[in-house]
C-alpha atoms as one frame of an Amber mdcrd trajectory, in Angstrom:
protein
   0.000   0.000   0.000   1.469   3.366  -1.056   1.286   6.028   1.610   3.269
   9.256   1.763   4.509   9.507   5.330   4.814  13.024   6.703   8.175  12.516
   8.448  11.353  10.499   8.102  11.954   7.639  10.577  14.593   9.732  12.376
  11.893  12.207  13.444   9.868   9.467  15.140  13.004   7.995  16.722  13.818
  11.393  18.240  10.292  11.677  19.644  10.348   8.197  21.173  13.690   8.866
  22.860  12.435  12.179  24.221   9.322  10.533  25.669  11.392   7.729  27.223
  13.514  10.342  29.002  10.362  11.961  30.337   9.045   8.558  31.437  12.220
   7.905  33.440  11.887  11.285  35.108   8.244  10.522  35.941   9.075   7.054
  37.323   7.218   5.123  34.616   8.210   1.833  32.969   5.308   1.638  30.510
   3.178   4.334  28.908  -0.252   3.590  27.434  -1.450   6.196  24.928  -5.081
   6.420  23.887  -5.033  10.021  22.611  -5.059   9.765  18.774  -2.711  12.761
  18.390  -0.204  11.210  20.788  -0.404   7.877  18.981   0.131   9.561  15.626
   2.944  11.778  16.927   4.831   8.781  18.345   4.296   6.314  15.490   2.735
   8.037  12.473  -0.495   6.011  12.772  -3.175   7.986  10.955  -6.729   6.739
  10.482 -10.243   7.684  11.587 -10.401   4.750  13.971 -10.098   6.541  17.306
 -13.830   6.126  17.975 -13.078   2.554  19.086 -10.446   1.370  21.577  -6.899
   1.475  20.233  -3.633   2.064  22.041   0.059   2.645  21.595   2.322   1.121
  24.229   5.787   2.514  24.852   8.116   0.657  27.221  11.478   1.890  28.456
  13.169  -1.361  27.480  11.542  -1.696  24.054  13.136  -0.297  20.904   9.814
   0.450  19.254   6.248   1.312  20.328   3.472  -1.261  20.046   0.190  -0.486
  18.277  -2.976  -2.406  19.265  -6.305  -1.918  17.501  -9.004  -3.560  15.436
  -8.203  -6.200  12.837  -9.737  -4.012  10.116  -7.203  -1.279  10.965  -4.067
  -3.437  10.959  -3.310  -2.702   7.304  -3.645   0.993   8.044  -1.073   0.647
  10.824   1.330  -1.148   8.482   0.844   1.565   5.839   1.208   4.665   7.991
   3.919   3.588  10.453   7.375   2.065  10.368   6.613  -0.220  13.313   7.915
  -3.814  13.017   5.237  -6.339  12.114   5.388  -8.005  15.536   4.478  -4.674
  17.140   1.236  -4.287  15.199  -1.385  -6.376  16.974  -5.151  -6.644  16.740
  -7.670  -7.522  19.399 -10.655  -9.819  18.748 -13.448  -7.928  17.033 -16.117
  -9.750  19.047 -15.010  -7.665  22.041 -16.047  -4.441  20.341 -19.216  -2.900
  21.818 -19.814  -5.964  23.974 -21.796  -5.698  27.191 -19.294  -7.712  29.275
 -16.125  -8.261  27.227 -13.785  -5.396  26.331 -10.754  -4.971  24.023  -8.658
  -3.897  27.003  -8.950  -7.442  28.381  -6.738  -8.529  25.498  -4.529  -5.449
  25.865  -3.726  -6.619  29.392  -2.856 -10.099  28.111  -0.475  -8.611  25.559
   1.163  -6.517  28.272   1.610  -9.553  30.515   2.969 -11.663  27.627   5.790
  -9.150  27.218   6.683  -9.272  30.899   5.305  -5.848  31.755   2.444  -6.925
  34.026   4.062  -5.691  37.259   5.405  -2.410  35.890   4.792   1.195  36.798
   2.247   2.154  34.141   1.195   5.632  33.085  -2.233   6.113  31.505  -3.827
   9.183  29.911  -6.658   9.767  32.357  -7.671  13.026  30.661  -7.605  11.755
  27.063 -10.935  12.148  25.276 -11.129   8.518  24.154  -9.820   6.787  27.265
 -13.090   5.717  28.850 -13.863   4.887  32.444 -14.759   1.350  31.385 -11.450
   0.906  29.556  -9.618   1.946  32.713 -11.641  -0.488  34.810 -10.760  -3.429
  32.546  -7.106  -2.391  32.432  -6.749  -2.187  36.212  -8.633  -5.430  36.762
  -6.514  -7.277  34.195  -3.195  -6.080  35.635  -3.594  -6.491  39.414   0.177
  -6.409  40.031   0.821  -3.185  38.128   1.181   0.261  39.667  -0.982   2.772
  37.788  -0.696   6.546  37.696  -1.881   9.416  35.540   0.743  10.301  32.943
  -0.443  13.919  33.254  -0.221  14.652  29.551   3.378  13.470  29.300   3.316
  13.078  25.513   1.240  16.234  25.073   4.002  18.192  26.809   6.649  16.492
  24.661   4.806  17.872  21.619   4.948  21.464  22.874   8.126  22.616  21.058
   7.835  21.927  17.338  10.714  20.616  15.256  11.679  22.318  12.004   9.897
  19.540  10.125   6.701  20.141  12.081   6.860  23.896  11.536   6.742  23.293
   7.781   3.234  21.850   8.207   2.205  24.561  10.668   3.133  27.245   8.124
   1.370  25.388   5.307  -1.742  25.185   7.489  -1.429  28.940   7.941  -1.432
  29.444   4.180  -4.528  27.269   3.796  -6.472  28.987   6.577  -5.583  32.394
   5.130  -7.088  31.403   1.784 -10.073  29.789   3.516 -10.847  32.882   5.604
 -10.446  35.332   2.728 -12.717  33.237   0.514 -15.342  32.978   3.268 -15.324
  36.745   3.780 -15.734  37.341   0.032 -18.894  35.195   0.109 -20.510  37.083
   3.001 -23.455  38.822   1.382 -26.893  39.739   2.733 -29.356  36.907   2.207
 -26.782  34.106   1.918 -27.692  31.287   4.365 -25.166  30.548   7.090 -24.875
  26.920   5.972 -23.674  28.022   2.527 -20.758  29.807   4.167 -19.963  26.652
   6.168 -20.089  24.511   3.002 -17.654  26.820   1.222 -15.308  26.763   4.229
 -15.185  22.961   4.185 -14.359  23.000   0.473 -11.568  25.551   0.904 -10.109
  23.731   3.899  -9.897  20.492   1.947  -8.700  21.828  -1.417  -5.833  23.608
   0.253  -3.377  25.883  -1.537  -0.794  25.287  -4.254  -1.406  21.564  -4.503
  -1.063  21.070  -0.741  -4.364  19.625   0.419  -5.918  20.146   3.825  -6.884
  17.454   6.320 -10.145  17.411   8.250  -9.927  19.833  11.139 -10.497  18.912
  14.764 -13.348  21.401  15.154 -16.040  22.348  12.675 -16.299  25.937  11.391
 -17.819  28.205  14.031 -20.156  30.918  12.761 -22.065  33.399  14.907 -24.244
  36.253  13.688 -25.659  39.233  15.616 -26.427  38.543  19.257 -24.988  35.018
  18.875 -21.485  36.552  18.679 -21.647  36.535  22.471 -21.796  32.697  22.413
 -18.527  31.660  20.751 -19.083  27.942  20.163 -22.347  28.044  18.246 -22.417
  26.635  14.732 -24.337  27.537  11.569 -28.062  27.568  10.884 -30.258  28.148
   7.825 -30.787  31.830   8.627 -29.809  34.308   5.897 -27.075  36.816   6.646
 -28.476  40.230   7.573 -27.916  43.467   5.701 -26.578  44.967   8.924 -24.897
  43.287  11.877 -21.917  41.391  13.223 -20.594  38.098  11.874 -17.866  36.171
  13.681 -15.968  33.373  11.915 -13.599  30.967  13.663 -12.061  28.431  11.321
  -8.848  26.475  11.025  -6.878  24.593   8.455  -4.973  21.382   9.065  -1.990
  20.130   7.105  -1.033  16.549   7.993  -3.116  17.206  11.132  -1.107  20.291
  12.162  -3.613  23.053  12.861  -3.685  26.811  12.386  -6.917  28.337  13.772
  -7.985  31.887  12.912 -10.836  34.182  13.950 -12.090  37.333  12.274 -14.939
  39.715  13.052 -16.949  41.155  10.161 -19.620  43.844  10.151 -22.316  43.819
   7.486 -23.112  47.462   6.786 -21.909  50.483   8.749 -20.399  49.422  12.102
 -21.361  51.324  15.252 -18.640  53.217  17.107 -18.680  50.749  20.029 -17.903
  47.834  17.689 -15.012  49.715  16.091 -13.687  50.671  19.528 -13.646  47.057
  20.718 -12.048  45.794  17.504  -9.320  48.430  17.698  -8.571  47.469  21.296
  -8.328  43.786  20.346  -5.947  44.532  17.475  -3.751  46.737  19.655  -3.630
  44.094  22.386  -2.855  41.373  19.883  -0.020  43.406  18.404   1.460  43.781
  21.901   1.261  40.009  22.390   2.979  39.346  19.059   5.811  41.665  20.050
   6.452  40.080  23.464   6.064  36.403  22.478   9.802  35.611  22.479  11.901
  32.842  24.063  12.509  33.395  27.778   9.258  35.258  28.438   6.926  33.722
  31.007   3.437  33.017  29.676   1.606  34.976  32.367   3.650  38.030  31.315
   2.148  37.670  27.843  -1.301  37.493  29.412  -0.600  40.589  31.528   0.413
  42.637  28.478  -2.812  41.685  26.713  -4.982  42.557  29.689  -3.234  45.874
  30.265  -4.248  47.018  26.780  -7.821  45.834  27.231  -8.121  47.523  30.612
  -6.785  50.800  29.242  -9.616  50.740  26.688 -12.221  49.930  29.326 -12.586
  46.181  28.744 -11.980  43.065  30.795 -11.732  39.411  29.792 -12.350  36.424
  32.016 -10.816  33.067  31.238  -7.768  32.194  29.213  -6.584  34.167  26.204
  -5.002  31.359  24.213  -3.567  27.859  24.209  -0.890  25.720  22.587  -1.610
  24.172  19.193  -0.012  21.699  16.823  -1.002  18.205  15.702  -4.451  17.130
  16.712  -7.542  15.069  15.944 -11.211  15.665  16.812 -12.711  16.922  19.002
 -10.152  19.627  19.819  -7.294  21.416  18.043  -5.655  22.527  21.305  -2.795
  20.475  22.769  -4.222  20.670  26.339  -0.958  21.872  27.854  -0.089  25.589
  28.121  -2.855  28.164  28.400  -2.252  31.901  28.107  -3.665  33.039  31.431
  -2.706  34.519  34.770  -0.428  32.277  36.832   0.878  30.195  33.896   4.612
  29.947  34.603   5.730  28.083  31.488   8.670  29.852  29.852   8.337  30.390
  26.112  10.740  28.570  23.816  11.339  29.024  20.121   9.119  26.638  18.179
   6.164  26.691  20.562   2.896  27.422  18.743  -0.199  29.100  20.164  -3.650
  30.203  19.150  -3.897  33.658  20.699  -7.685  33.654  21.084  -8.586  37.302
  21.590 -12.335  37.004  22.041 -13.897  39.767  24.158 -17.621  39.694  24.822
 -19.369  42.663  26.413 -22.993  41.964  27.390 -24.582  42.756  24.033 -22.134
  41.331  21.490 -18.702  39.813  21.000 -15.664  40.215  18.783 -12.405  38.353
  18.160  -9.423  38.874  15.882  -7.214  35.931  16.765  -3.894  34.639  15.441
  -2.009  31.369  15.341   1.629  32.123  16.082   5.063  30.542  16.334   7.375
  31.793  19.082  10.591  33.135  17.505  13.501  35.336  18.566  11.767  38.242
  16.818   8.431  37.662  18.557   5.269  35.872  17.565   5.341  34.909  13.886
   1.838  34.959  12.422   0.963  31.775  10.563  -1.861  33.487   8.654  -1.774
  36.753   6.749  -5.410  37.870   6.795  -5.786  41.575   7.518  -5.918  42.354
  11.280  -8.866  44.707  11.615 -12.632  44.870  11.833 -13.637  43.800   8.331
 -16.540  45.781   6.890 -18.781  44.318   4.164 -20.886  47.043   2.571
């Protein structure tokens, strides 16, 4: 089966060695990954099969990770990874969606067969697809093991992007720029919201310059009028108004590396209060881009942003951004660093963030966000869509 792998084997070897070092520091012998982004990052495995149990095992004494999943997905594992054949294993399909049996019963047998049944085992307790039932079967099947939460160990290993990863981050930025500009061009009074969403999906997938886009981890988010104060609403069949706010939050993904972007558009003549908020957001975002350099503590970035907002008479509760990179549904955030007060992570070159600048006074909301790479010169914008309140006459 021909499959164009996104990275050379040396990239995966580097990642595995890095994670093993982190495992030693955390006192773990065996790591069990259920997060699809972590599995893909460690091995290259890439298929829409994460809705059923599947795992990647990484042991300190093993040269290569072990992939375990459904029989129907074994060929996909052979195609997308460089794992040795003996490290690609399927569980019995009759255990899938069974009232009493569970695939993790066989996972425990595989672990014991390799002599790891009494090890110190880290599991991803906060991974979206690691269910409570899976954990129950794992613990029951390995009574001599010592379990602990890996606390996002692989997620944190993904935080600083390699040069090879940054290629895909920048390509995702090019795709989302084209996607956002095309969506804005199609915003006309009377056009149904779902037509805008359909066009966004097409642009995301077609990509730019022969570089296609992957499915993104979140659907396009579209809010109109008073709904701009509720940032995670999706589209409806309502036609766009001749006057009012439209907020678009979309992303593009290139080999699953994501670049999200938000823009605020006004149909018609914008009121002064909308312009004032948009100008404050742009000014605050520019200050963040300037300070986002290696050695700066994340809560300092947050403080700079809030100082600009406060000077213009606004406040924002909650975080102002989060780390991004490779991901799968249902979230394009890495679930590690958040831009907020008290976050003491020190920025390093190669970290990537979605600076999510949404501010929502009682009556409406606005956001002009950026996906950025931390560099010695400050935050490098991945997208190049104009940073302003966009007016559609």
